[in-house]
N, C-alpha and C positions, 0 to 999 in steps of 0.2 A: 722335661720338668712339668708336674700333671701342674693344672689350676692358673690363675691367671699371671704373668707376668707382673711386678714393679713397676716397671716403666711405663706399662700401660696403666696406672691407677688414674679413676677420676680423677681422683682429689687433686693430680698435678696441673689438671686441665683448670680446675677451680681458682686452685691458689696461684698461676700462672696470668687469671685477668687483673687481679689486682685492685686495688678501691683507691678511689680520688676521695679526698677530701668533699666535704659537702661546704661550699663554699655561703649556700642558706643557711645550715648550721653553725657555723662556723660566726659568721653576720650577728647569729639568733645568741650566742653566748655574749657576742664583746657587748651587745645591746643589754641582755641581762648587766655583766658587770660593770656597765657606765650608769642604767638605773639603781644599782644596790650602791655603788658610790655616789652620786647626787644625794642617793636616800641619807645616806650615812653625813655626808657633809650640811643637809637640810636639818637630824637632827643636833645634830654637833654644835650648827650657829642656832639653833631655836634655844638650847639648852642654855649655851653662851649668852643669849637676849636676855633668859628669863631668871639666871642666877643672879644679876645686877639687883634682882629686886625681893623683897621675901611681901611681899603686896599681891596676891591674887590675880586684882584686875588689872596688874602693869605685866603680871605672867603668861597671860592669858591669849592675848595678840602675839606672843611668842614662837609659843603652843601651836595655835590655829594656823599660824602659820609656818611655822617651821619644823616644828617634831610629829608634829602627826600627818603631814605629807611625806614627811622623810621615812615615816613606820609603812605609809603604803607603798611608799618606791621601792624601800628594800622590800617588802611582801608579795608585789608584782616581778621584780626580778629575782629574787630567790623561787619562786612558782615560775618562772619559764625558765632556768637552769634546771627545776626537777623535772619542767616536761619533757628540757632538750634528752636529759640523761638516760630519762624512762625511753627514749625514742630509740636511741642509741644501743640500751640494750634490750630492746624487741629486737633492733634489726640486726646484733653482733647473735643472740639465741635463733634467730629464723635464720638467719647463713648458718653456725653452726645445726640445726635441724633438717638443711640441704646438705651438710657433707657426712653426716651420720645417716641419711637416706639415700646417697648415691655411696658411700664405704658398704651399705649392708645389700644395697643389689649387686654391688661389685665381686664380694666375697659372696653371695648366697646364687649368683650362676653358676649353670655348670662348665666345670672344665670344659676344652675343646678335645678331643681326643688328637694328638699328635699325629697317630700312625693314619685317621680316617683323613686328616687335612693334608697328609702326606701321598694318601693314595691319591687322592683324587687333583692335588698339582698333578702325578704322573700320567694320569688321564688328559685331564690337560695339555699336557706337551706331548703326547704322543696325539691326541688328536688334532695340535695343530702341526706336528711333523706330516700328518699324511693328505 
């Protein structure tokens, strides 16, 4: 059969390497989730504290100490998750580009002529017999 063989396919080597989960990325995701959860708790507690009064002067401390920091924590946690997802997508795209490059190189490689390799092997056998 002419052309490269499937058992010699370069993508098999890339797939065999495997990927381990990144512990830093996992910790960043957990930290972002914790910040979002804490922010939601602060916003709810600020709303709950301010809901007892109709006087804005009484509501302002709850807004300043609960709701506003809660919004900030939710925004920071969301930006951390967005950054992590962007990095993961970029990594997957680089991996895919590598696979496509390897596959393209493999497909455009000139096929080895089986007759030439058989003649070469026969000459090597004759030389070793002498």
